[in-house]
VEXDOLUM-638759 format. One line per field, with one value per residue (C-alpha): x, y negated, z; residue number from 1; residue in one letter. Coordinates in Angstrom, 2 decimals. Layout:
VEXDOLUM-638759
xx = c(X;...)
yy = c(Y;...)
zz = c(Z;...)
guvo = c(NUM;...)
mipa = c(A;...)
//
This chain:
VEXDOLUM-638759
xx = c(-66.03;-64.85;-62.98;-63.06;-60.11;-60.90;-58.81;-58.24;-56.87;-55.37;-54.43;-52.63;-54.48;-53.72;-55.20;-54.47;-55.73;-56.06;-53.10;-50.69;-47.64;-47.37;-50.17;-51.17;-51.14;-49.14;-49.77;-50.22;-50.72;-50.86;-52.93;-53.86;-55.18;-56.98;-55.57;-53.09;-52.71;-51.33;-49.43;-49.55;-46.57;-44.94;-44.14;-46.64;-48.00;-47.09;-50.67;-51.79;-55.05;-55.87;-55.47;-57.68;-60.38;-60.38;-60.78;-63.71;-65.39;-65.00;-62.66;-62.77;-59.45;-58.13;-57.02;-56.86;-59.26;-60.00;-61.66;-62.54;-63.74;-64.75;-66.75;-66.17;-66.20;-67.95;-70.53;-71.26;-70.98;-74.09;-72.96;-69.44;-70.54;-72.52;-69.25;-66.78;-65.57;-63.72;-62.12;-60.71;-57.97;-60.54;-63.19;-66.67;-67.63;-70.36;-68.66;-71.94;-73.29;-72.36;-70.46;-73.67;-75.49;-72.68;-72.89;-76.69;-76.43;-74.04;-76.24;-79.21;-77.18;-76.11;-79.61;-78.45;-81.55;-83.13;-81.22;-78.42;-77.84;-77.73;-75.21;-73.11;-72.91;-72.02;-69.26;-67.80;-67.85;-66.07;-63.63;-62.70;-62.92;-65.47;-68.21;-67.54;-67.83;-71.11;-72.65;-69.57;-69.71;-67.40;-65.87;-64.75;-62.85;-59.03;-57.40;-56.90;-60.50;-61.83;-59.91;-61.31;-64.84;-64.17;-63.07;-66.13;-68.47;-66.65;-67.12;-70.89;-72.34;-69.31;-67.49;-65.30;-62.89;-61.45;-59.69;-57.91;-56.30;-53.67;-55.72;-52.68;-52.16;-52.06;-52.45;-50.04;-47.94;-50.18;-53.38;-51.64;-50.74;-54.38;-55.51;-53.03;-54.16;-57.74;-56.88;-54.68;-57.58;-59.86;-57.24;-56.85;-60.60;-60.16;-60.94;-59.03;-57.31;-55.32;-53.68;-52.12;-49.48;-46.63;-45.43;-42.85;-42.77;-46.41;-45.43;-42.99;-45.95;-47.58;-47.18;-46.50;-46.20;-46.80;-44.24;-45.21;-43.54;-44.81;-47.60;-45.29;-44.95;-41.31;-41.54;-44.05;-43.33;-42.38;-40.91;-38.19;-36.84;-36.36;-34.79;-32.26;-30.80;-29.45;-27.28;-23.90;-24.89;-26.40;-24.09;-24.38;-21.74;-20.75;-18.20;-17.18;-15.94;-18.82;-22.59;-24.49;-26.65;-23.57;-22.07;-25.33;-25.32;-21.79;-22.48;-25.55;-23.60;-20.98;-21.29;-20.82;-23.91;-27.44;-29.32;-28.78;-30.90;-30.22;-30.78;-30.16;-26.42;-25.68;-26.09;-27.77;-26.25;-27.11;-24.05;-24.06;-22.93;-19.22;-18.67;-15.43;-16.10;-12.57;-12.71;-16.07;-14.55;-11.69;-14.14;-16.01;-12.71;-13.52;-10.91;-11.40;-15.20;-16.96;-19.06;-20.89;-23.04;-26.78;-29.59;-31.23;-34.93;-37.57;-37.36;-33.67;-34.58;-37.51;-35.40;-32.58;-34.96;-36.31;-32.80;-31.79;-32.63;-31.65;-28.02;-27.66;-27.72;-30.98;-31.73;-34.19;-31.54;-29.32;-31.90;-32.59;-30.62;-28.13;-29.49;-27.02;-26.99;-26.52;-27.06;-27.93;-30.76;-34.24;-36.43;-39.63;-40.85;-43.92;-44.47;-47.14;-49.09;-52.71;-55.73;-59.11;-62.24;-64.89;-63.53;-61.23;-57.55;-56.22;-52.87;-52.08;-49.29;-46.73;-43.16;-40.41;-37.77;-36.38;-32.96;-31.85;-31.01;-32.64;-35.17;-37.67;-40.20;-43.60;-44.69;-47.75;-50.72;-53.79;-55.81;-52.86;-52.85;-49.85;-51.83;-53.47;-50.04;-48.64;-51.44;-50.91;-47.18;-47.94;-50.62;-53.56;-55.13;-55.16;-54.08;-56.48;-53.50;-49.70;-47.60;-46.56;-43.45;-41.63;-38.42;-39.56;-42.84;-46.07;-48.32;-51.41;-50.50;-47.87;-48.76;-48.66;-44.97;-44.05;-45.79;-43.28;-40.69;-42.90;-43.52;-46.40;-47.34;-50.68;-51.41;-54.19;-53.51;-54.73;-53.91;-56.42;-57.43;-59.08;-55.97;-53.05;-49.68;-48.32;-51.31;-50.92;-47.22;-48.06;-50.95;-49.03;-45.91;-48.20;-49.83;-46.36;-45.71;-43.47;-43.79;-42.20;-38.68;-38.35;-41.59;-40.60;-37.17;-38.60;-41.22;-38.54;-36.35;-39.17;-40.08;-36.46;-35.99;-39.11;-39.13;-42.60;-42.12;-44.08;-47.07;-47.25;-50.57;-52.19;-54.45;-53.34;-56.53;-55.29;-51.84;-50.54;-50.17;-46.37;-46.63;-49.35;-47.07;-44.12;-46.33;-47.56;-43.95;-42.90;-45.78;-44.93;-41.33;-41.99;-41.14;-37.91;-38.95;-36.25;-38.70;-40.63;-43.63;-44.37;-47.50;-47.10;-45.53;-45.00;-48.21;-49.27;-46.32;-43.93;-40.40;-38.65;-40.68;-40.11;-36.35;-36.59;-38.49;-35.91;-33.11;-34.68;-35.39;-31.83;-30.47;-32.54;-31.43;-27.82;-28.73;-29.81;-33.59;-35.30;-37.84;-40.67;-42.31;-44.96;-44.84;-46.20;-43.17;-40.81;-37.86;-38.42;-38.28;-34.63;-33.84;-34.88;-32.28;-34.79;-38.26;-41.19;-43.54;-47.07;-49.73;-52.95;-52.12;-48.73;-45.13;-44.40;-40.85;-38.32;-34.79;-32.81;-34.02;-31.20;-32.07;-35.70;-34.66;-32.12;-34.82;-36.76;-33.75;-33.71;-31.77;-34.41;-34.26;-30.94;-31.35;-35.02;-36.32;-37.92;-41.33;-40.75;-39.68;-42.81;-45.15;-43.40;-43.31;-47.02;-48.10;-45.76;-47.37;-50.83;-49.68;-48.27;-51.54;-53.66;-51.30)
yy = c(-292.98;-293.40;-296.59;-297.21;-295.74;-292.92;-291.97;-289.14;-290.42;-288.08;-289.46;-287.18;-284.12;-280.87;-277.38;-274.63;-271.05;-268.80;-266.46;-268.57;-270.13;-272.91;-275.06;-274.15;-277.90;-280.15;-283.87;-284.71;-288.33;-289.32;-290.99;-289.39;-291.70;-290.98;-291.67;-288.80;-285.22;-284.83;-281.54;-279.63;-277.25;-275.05;-271.40;-268.81;-269.85;-273.54;-274.65;-275.57;-273.59;-274.64;-278.31;-277.91;-276.17;-279.06;-281.52;-279.47;-279.50;-275.73;-276.02;-278.41;-280.13;-279.48;-283.13;-286.24;-287.60;-286.75;-289.13;-288.10;-291.07;-292.75;-289.70;-287.42;-283.83;-282.49;-285.12;-286.24;-282.86;-283.12;-286.52;-285.14;-281.91;-284.03;-285.59;-282.75;-279.94;-277.14;-274.14;-271.66;-269.11;-266.38;-268.30;-266.87;-266.21;-263.63;-261.03;-259.35;-262.66;-264.20;-267.46;-269.42;-267.66;-268.63;-272.26;-272.19;-270.92;-273.72;-276.30;-275.03;-275.37;-278.90;-279.97;-280.70;-280.24;-281.08;-283.19;-283.89;-280.13;-279.62;-282.45;-281.26;-277.70;-278.92;-281.16;-278.53;-275.70;-277.90;-279.14;-275.58;-274.07;-271.51;-272.34;-269.07;-266.97;-268.10;-264.59;-262.74;-261.31;-263.22;-259.89;-259.29;-262.58;-262.77;-264.28;-267.65;-267.79;-266.92;-269.87;-272.14;-270.97;-271.48;-275.04;-275.65;-274.44;-276.65;-279.68;-279.28;-282.41;-284.60;-284.63;-287.57;-285.34;-282.03;-279.61;-276.79;-274.03;-272.33;-272.22;-271.13;-267.79;-264.83;-267.07;-266.91;-269.95;-270.86;-270.78;-272.72;-275.45;-275.60;-275.89;-278.69;-280.55;-280.46;-281.54;-284.42;-285.66;-285.66;-287.50;-290.13;-290.75;-291.60;-288.32;-287.65;-284.27;-282.21;-279.17;-276.57;-274.48;-272.02;-272.67;-275.40;-276.21;-277.23;-279.40;-281.26;-282.42;-284.18;-287.90;-287.13;-284.02;-283.16;-280.51;-278.57;-275.87;-274.24;-276.82;-279.84;-282.37;-282.25;-284.58;-286.90;-288.70;-288.21;-284.76;-286.38;-288.31;-285.09;-283.41;-286.23;-285.38;-282.18;-283.95;-282.24;-279.28;-276.94;-274.88;-272.10;-269.39;-266.55;-263.82;-261.14;-258.20;-257.77;-257.34;-260.52;-258.59;-257.59;-261.09;-262.67;-260.40;-261.47;-265.19;-265.62;-264.26;-267.06;-269.94;-272.51;-271.23;-272.36;-270.34;-268.19;-266.73;-265.02;-267.17;-265.03;-264.39;-266.91;-267.15;-270.36;-271.36;-274.20;-275.24;-276.82;-280.42;-280.97;-277.35;-276.84;-275.29;-273.86;-272.32;-270.76;-268.96;-267.68;-266.49;-264.58;-263.12;-264.65;-267.43;-267.39;-267.39;-269.84;-272.47;-275.68;-278.19;-277.68;-280.17;-279.77;-278.88;-279.38;-275.72;-276.19;-279.12;-277.20;-274.17;-276.34;-278.41;-275.18;-274.10;-272.12;-268.69;-265.21;-265.05;-261.32;-257.96;-256.07;-254.00;-252.03;-251.03;-249.76;-247.11;-245.98;-242.97;-243.37;-242.12;-240.71;-243.14;-242.08;-245.33;-243.29;-241.38;-242.47;-242.53;-244.20;-244.05;-245.17;-243.49;-245.07;-245.67;-246.69;-247.33;-248.17;-249.33;-248.70;-250.40;-252.70;-251.69;-253.05;-251.38;-250.80;-248.36;-249.60;-248.21;-248.87;-247.07;-247.81;-246.45;-245.23;-248.11;-250.81;-253.51;-253.66;-256.50;-256.51;-260.09;-261.44;-263.82;-262.82;-260.29;-259.40;-255.70;-255.50;-254.24;-251.54;-250.50;-250.56;-248.39;-245.75;-245.63;-244.85;-242.24;-244.38;-244.50;-241.82;-243.00;-242.69;-241.59;-241.61;-240.61;-242.08;-240.19;-240.29;-238.23;-236.51;-235.42;-236.30;-238.08;-236.68;-233.12;-233.36;-236.40;-234.50;-233.60;-237.03;-238.85;-237.37;-239.65;-242.77;-245.63;-247.91;-251.33;-252.59;-256.15;-256.52;-255.64;-252.08;-250.96;-250.42;-253.80;-252.27;-250.32;-252.03;-252.43;-249.52;-247.32;-248.11;-247.15;-243.89;-243.06;-243.63;-241.84;-238.90;-239.02;-238.67;-235.56;-237.04;-235.45;-235.46;-236.87;-237.68;-239.69;-241.53;-242.47;-243.70;-245.88;-247.34;-248.07;-249.95;-251.88;-253.07;-253.79;-255.97;-257.31;-255.89;-255.66;-258.87;-257.83;-254.05;-254.26;-256.76;-255.74;-256.71;-258.74;-261.19;-261.66;-264.23;-262.87;-262.60;-260.12;-258.14;-257.80;-256.71;-254.03;-252.85;-252.53;-250.65;-248.17;-247.55;-246.60;-244.12;-241.09;-242.68;-242.78;-243.22;-245.00;-248.04;-249.66;-253.18;-254.91;-258.64;-257.93;-261.60;-263.14;-265.98;-265.83;-268.69;-269.00;-267.91;-264.70;-264.10;-264.36;-261.82;-259.44;-259.73;-259.27;-255.87;-255.03;-255.88;-253.91;-250.85;-251.10;-251.12;-247.79;-246.43;-247.01;-247.81;-250.63;-251.58;-254.88;-257.31;-260.97;-264.42;-266.14;-266.88;-267.41;-263.81;-262.58;-263.75;-260.90;-258.27;-256.47;-256.30;-257.67;-256.52;-259.42;-258.04;-259.94;-258.77;-255.21;-255.14;-255.82;-258.94;-259.50;-257.43;-257.94;-259.46;-262.78;-264.58;-262.93;-264.05;-267.61;-267.67;-266.56;-269.82;-272.17;-275.16;-278.37;-280.23;-277.67;-275.76;-274.29;-273.35;-272.09;-268.68;-270.36;-272.26;-269.02;-267.26;-269.97;-270.40;-266.66;-266.24;-269.32;-268.41;-264.95;-266.57;-268.82;-265.85;-263.94;-266.85;-267.92)
zz = c(250.57;254.17;254.99;258.76;260.65;263.05;266.06;268.51;271.84;274.46;277.87;280.36;279.06;280.87;280.65;283.15;283.05;286.09;286.55;284.45;286.12;283.54;282.07;278.48;277.73;280.07;280.57;276.88;275.82;272.13;269.39;266.08;263.33;260.05;256.59;256.33;257.50;261.03;261.55;264.81;265.00;267.57;268.37;269.64;273.02;272.52;273.28;269.75;269.73;273.31;272.31;269.22;271.29;273.79;270.91;269.59;273.01;273.48;276.49;279.41;280.26;283.78;283.90;281.72;279.10;275.47;273.02;269.44;267.36;270.64;271.84;274.82;273.45;276.56;277.53;273.95;272.28;270.07;268.65;268.11;266.39;263.91;262.64;263.36;261.10;262.92;261.21;263.75;262.98;262.41;260.50;260.88;257.27;256.82;254.64;253.64;252.27;248.93;248.55;247.94;250.81;253.23;252.06;252.41;255.99;256.97;255.22;257.27;260.47;259.51;258.40;254.85;252.63;249.27;246.73;249.24;249.54;245.76;245.31;248.30;246.95;243.46;244.85;247.22;244.68;242.14;244.80;245.85;242.35;243.55;241.01;239.10;242.26;243.83;243.61;244.91;248.44;250.82;251.88;248.27;247.96;248.10;251.20;249.50;248.24;251.71;253.15;250.41;251.18;254.90;254.16;251.96;254.74;257.26;254.97;254.63;256.26;255.40;258.76;259.76;261.69;260.49;262.86;261.01;263.10;260.89;257.66;255.63;257.43;255.04;252.01;249.06;248.00;245.05;247.15;249.95;247.47;246.41;250.03;250.58;247.48;248.74;252.26;251.08;248.92;251.97;254.05;251.31;251.56;255.25;257.01;260.26;259.79;262.29;260.66;262.93;261.16;261.63;258.03;258.41;254.71;255.28;258.23;255.95;253.88;256.84;257.47;261.12;263.25;266.88;267.85;270.96;273.03;276.24;276.46;276.25;273.43;272.28;269.30;267.69;264.43;260.79;260.06;257.91;260.94;262.90;259.87;259.45;262.87;261.27;258.67;258.31;260.49;257.86;255.62;253.04;253.48;251.15;251.79;249.28;251.33;253.81;253.45;254.24;256.73;258.75;258.42;259.66;262.69;263.48;262.84;265.09;268.08;267.82;270.33;267.50;265.57;266.48;263.85;260.79;257.99;254.67;251.57;248.49;248.16;250.93;254.67;255.76;259.10;261.47;263.43;266.85;267.23;266.46;265.39;263.47;260.04;259.68;263.17;262.27;259.27;261.44;264.12;261.41;260.15;256.76;256.25;252.46;252.46;250.16;251.94;251.05;252.88;252.48;252.58;255.99;256.15;258.80;259.83;260.73;262.99;264.52;265.41;266.76;268.93;270.47;271.44;268.35;266.93;268.24;269.38;269.99;268.26;267.80;270.89;268.77;266.21;269.05;270.03;266.44;265.16;262.31;258.97;256.47;253.55;249.93;247.96;244.85;246.57;245.46;248.58;247.31;243.71;241.76;238.38;236.17;239.38;238.68;240.89;239.41;241.20;238.51;235.37;237.34;237.55;240.88;240.13;236.46;235.42;237.93;238.01;240.57;242.64;246.11;247.09;250.52;252.91;250.74;251.58;248.72;248.74;247.07;246.45;244.73;245.02;247.04;245.03;242.74;243.64;245.98;249.01;246.84;245.53;249.05;250.47;247.77;248.58;252.24;251.42;252.59;249.10;246.40;242.93;240.00;237.91;238.08;241.08;244.43;245.62;248.97;249.20;246.02;247.63;245.77;248.28;246.53;247.49;250.23;252.30;255.64;255.31;253.94;256.81;259.29;257.70;257.47;259.84;258.89;260.25;258.97;257.83;260.38;263.97;264.37;267.90;270.70;272.10;275.19;276.23;277.97;276.27;278.35;277.42;273.69;273.83;275.63;273.28;270.02;271.21;272.08;268.64;267.11;269.24;271.94;275.40;278.84;279.20;275.48;275.54;278.73;277.32;274.01;275.75;278.06;275.04;273.29;276.47;276.80;273.08;272.87;276.45;277.18;280.96;281.84;279.68;280.23;282.09;279.70;276.81;273.27;272.80;275.45;273.88;271.35;267.82;268.07;270.95;269.14;266.12;268.30;269.87;266.45;265.24;268.40;268.01;264.33;265.27;268.09;265.94;264.59;260.92;258.26;255.92;257.09;255.39;256.66;255.31;256.04;259.44;260.32;258.95;261.23;263.63;264.23;262.72;265.95;266.14;262.43;262.97;265.78;263.48;260.75;263.26;264.04;260.38;259.29;262.24;261.29;257.65;258.89;260.53;257.13;257.40;254.07;254.20;251.88;252.84;251.63;252.64;251.79;253.33;250.49;252.84;254.02;250.43;250.46;252.89;250.32;248.22;245.37;244.72;242.58;241.77;241.40;239.46;237.81;238.88;237.11;238.10;236.02;237.29;239.23;240.51;243.35;244.85;243.06;239.73;240.04;240.95;238.10;235.62;236.11;236.49;234.12;233.52;235.55;238.40;238.28;241.82;242.26;245.60;245.93;246.20;242.95;241.25;242.52;241.26;237.88;237.15;237.96;236.02;233.13;232.90;232.72;229.91;227.98;228.32;227.07;224.28)
guvo = c(1;2;3;4;5;6;7;8;9;10;11;12;13;14;15;16;17;18;19;20;21;22;23;24;25;26;27;28;29;30;31;32;33;34;35;36;37;38;39;40;41;42;43;44;45;46;47;48;49;50;51;52;53;54;55;56;57;58;59;60;61;62;63;64;65;66;67;68;69;70;71;72;73;74;75;76;77;78;79;80;81;82;83;84;85;86;87;88;89;90;91;92;93;94;95;96;97;98;99;100;101;102;103;104;105;106;107;108;109;110;111;112;113;114;115;116;117;118;119;120;121;122;123;124;125;126;127;128;129;130;131;132;133;134;135;136;137;138;139;140;141;142;143;144;145;146;147;148;149;150;151;152;153;154;155;156;157;158;159;160;161;162;163;164;165;166;167;168;169;170;171;172;173;174;175;176;177;178;179;180;181;182;183;184;185;186;187;188;189;190;191;192;193;194;195;196;197;198;199;200;201;202;203;204;205;206;207;208;209;210;211;212;213;214;215;216;217;218;219;220;221;222;223;224;225;226;227;228;229;230;231;232;233;234;235;236;237;238;239;240;241;242;243;244;245;246;247;248;249;250;251;252;253;254;255;256;257;258;259;260;261;262;263;264;265;266;267;268;269;270;271;272;273;274;275;276;277;278;279;280;281;282;283;284;285;286;287;288;289;290;291;292;293;294;295;296;297;298;299;300;301;302;303;304;305;306;307;308;309;310;311;312;313;314;315;316;317;318;319;320;321;322;323;324;325;326;327;328;329;330;331;332;333;334;335;336;337;338;339;340;341;342;343;344;345;346;347;348;349;350;351;352;353;354;355;356;357;358;359;360;361;362;363;364;365;366;367;368;369;370;371;372;373;374;375;376;377;378;379;380;381;382;383;384;385;386;387;388;389;390;391;392;393;394;395;396;397;398;399;400;401;402;403;404;405;406;407;408;409;410;411;412;413;414;415;416;417;418;419;420;421;422;423;424;425;426;427;428;429;430;431;432;433;434;435;436;437;438;439;440;441;442;443;444;445;446;447;448;449;450;451;452;453;454;455;456;457;458;459;460;461;462;463;464;465;466;467;468;469;470;471;472;473;474;475;476;477;478;479;480;481;482;483;484;485;486;487;488;489;490;491;492;493;494;495;496;497;498;499;500;501;502;503;504;505;506;507;508;509;510;511;512;513;514;515;516;517;518;519;520;521;522;523;524;525;526;527;528;529;530;531;532;533;534;535;536;537;538;539;540;541;542;543;544;545;546;547;548;549;550;551;552;553;554;555;556;557;558;559;560;561;562;563;564;565;566;567;568;569;570;571;572;573;574;575;576;577;578;579)
mipa = c(M;M;S;A;Q;H;E;I;V;L;D;G;V;E;K;R;F;A;G;M;D;Q;P;A;V;A;S;L;S;T;R;I;A;S;G;A;V;M;G;L;V;G;P;D;G;A;G;K;T;T;L;I;R;M;L;A;G;L;L;K;P;S;A;G;T;V;S;V;V;G;L;D;P;L;T;Q;D;S;E;L;H;A;I;L;G;Y;M;P;Q;K;F;G;L;Y;E;D;L;T;V;I;E;N;L;T;L;Y;A;D;L;R;G;V;I;G;E;E;R;R;K;T;F;E;R;L;L;K;F;T;D;L;T;R;F;T;E;R;L;A;G;K;L;S;G;G;M;K;Q;K;L;G;L;A;C;T;L;V;G;E;P;K;V;L;L;L;D;E;P;G;V;G;V;D;P;I;S;R;R;E;L;W;R;M;V;H;E;L;A;D;E;G;M;L;I;L;W;S;T;S;Y;L;D;E;A;E;Q;C;R;E;V;L;L;M;N;E;G;K;L;L;Y;S;G;A;P;Q;Q;L;T;Q;R;M;A;G;R;T;I;L;L;R;A;K;N;I;S;H;R;K;L;L;Q;R;A;I;C;L;P;S;V;S;D;G;V;I;Q;G;K;Y;L;R;L;I;L;K;D;N;A;D;H;H;A;L;L;L;D;L;D;Q;P;D;A;E;W;L;E;A;E;P;R;F;E;D;A;F;I;D;L;L;G;G;G;P;D;H;E;S;E;L;A;K;I;M;P;Q;V;K;V;D;P;N;E;T;V;I;E;A;Q;Q;L;T;K;K;F;G;D;F;A;A;T;D;H;V;D;F;Q;V;K;R;G;E;I;F;G;L;L;G;P;N;G;A;G;K;S;T;T;F;K;M;M;C;A;L;L;K;P;T;S;G;K;A;L;V;L;G;M;D;L;K;T;D;S;G;R;A;R;Q;H;L;G;Y;M;A;Q;K;F;S;L;Y;G;N;L;T;V;A;Q;N;L;K;F;F;S;G;V;Y;G;L;K;G;K;Q;Q;K;E;K;I;E;G;M;V;N;A;F;N;F;T;P;I;L;N;Q;T;P;D;S;L;P;L;G;F;K;Q;R;L;A;L;A;C;S;L;M;H;E;P;D;I;L;F;L;D;E;P;T;S;G;V;D;P;L;T;R;R;E;F;W;L;H;I;N;G;M;V;D;K;G;V;T;V;M;V;T;T;H;F;M;D;E;A;E;Y;C;D;R;I;G;L;V;Y;R;G;K;I;I;A;A;G;S;P;D;Q;L;K;H;S;V;A;S;D;D;N;P;N;P;T;M;E;Q;A;F;I;E;L;V;Q;G;Y;D;K;E;Q;T;A)
//
């Protein structure tokens, strides 16, 4: 049990990189104390990872001093590493080793041997609920279980300081809750924990947050204090005679609106200071629209502090052709779709239909079968039985013709890291058969739509994740597909970038494009027209976001969030199966 308070002290810390106009971290002074989780939040390129690497002794500050539990990370690195746990964004688990073999390797590195090792393993496996999986290869674990194993390996040797760089990325809401439970327990025992995150609901759970942007510290303190500044400025708006996608597009362009997102049947709008609600309705040409004040959340305050969300129409949608929309046309269909690996059914007799111009979301916990289902629908996996149909074409026998209509963006960045941005755009447009003037015009259109001009000569490997994802989306749209498959397109990117992505997605849907998407962000699920919730290889619930939320509503919780609906439906299914 740890009792003494530990501190990180930063005094005028700066980090500059060659070729950058601005410092990655600029003149940062702050104290971080143990006893509770400290959140480190900010958009892509804010300097979060650079700061964590300086604390871990992996980067030398250009100016200022860093002290971690009284130690200098550079001159006293061996003493620091003995008490430091560091989990980078891409944690170095050995995927060809089992859970226990990974733990053994880290114990060897930490010098944890004999009875101490046995007790440590027992404690960590119980703590992370991995006892049943000791002989499973790390590469075969779900995303949430990999993060738990990563945390367990980091905790071998009982560190006093824990640096976690976005450990919740790609992890479903249930697994993220588990991670949080574990980390809070460690903080209660006195460990000093810095948790970098792009999930702002996670940041709300921290005692204090450091909010950074462009290397500068914009806010330090309790997240609730920042949220309170938004009182009276967040509303929910509903209009009857216009689609909420079109209304959102109109709303975010108004000078009185700081930010807007879709929340089920409502628009959630952040208004600028002293904005007139009645004038807003008139500006939207919706004088009779229903509106009510909403409880502000930390994300509202975060977006507002950074200057607001997108305030323009999608430049990408403007260059996409209009697709003729017949709302009764079935574009994507699964019929008794099944995929078995040996005796294990990853997808088990799944049925659903997606209509023209719809956004259909596949949600589910890590390892539930949604990625397998998704891959079969875009002809990347062959079903064991059943049918995956696109425009009536069976992907088993007619995938070549169907692919002409499909755009696909993979979960993991899959472009060429050794080619520049310009070279990737040229290569993928060529793959899709574009040549000469047509190719040149399409590349120029994508460069303008995504503002690639400053980074054209950089390689994707050198770019923040948000830019990588923008490039991946641009490359998947070169051939102007009318059906778009997006596999966790915004995983790991900040809320501002996510809003930009959905601005483009909504804009393309307005042009008649049909979208099938997977996501772990429950606020993004609100953008979907319909959702299929996948668990244990089956669709256990289907309907609009509001229908799914309504299905778990109770007297105690009459207005559940999408995350609460997700968790209750999954846990309710488990209870039914074991009853």
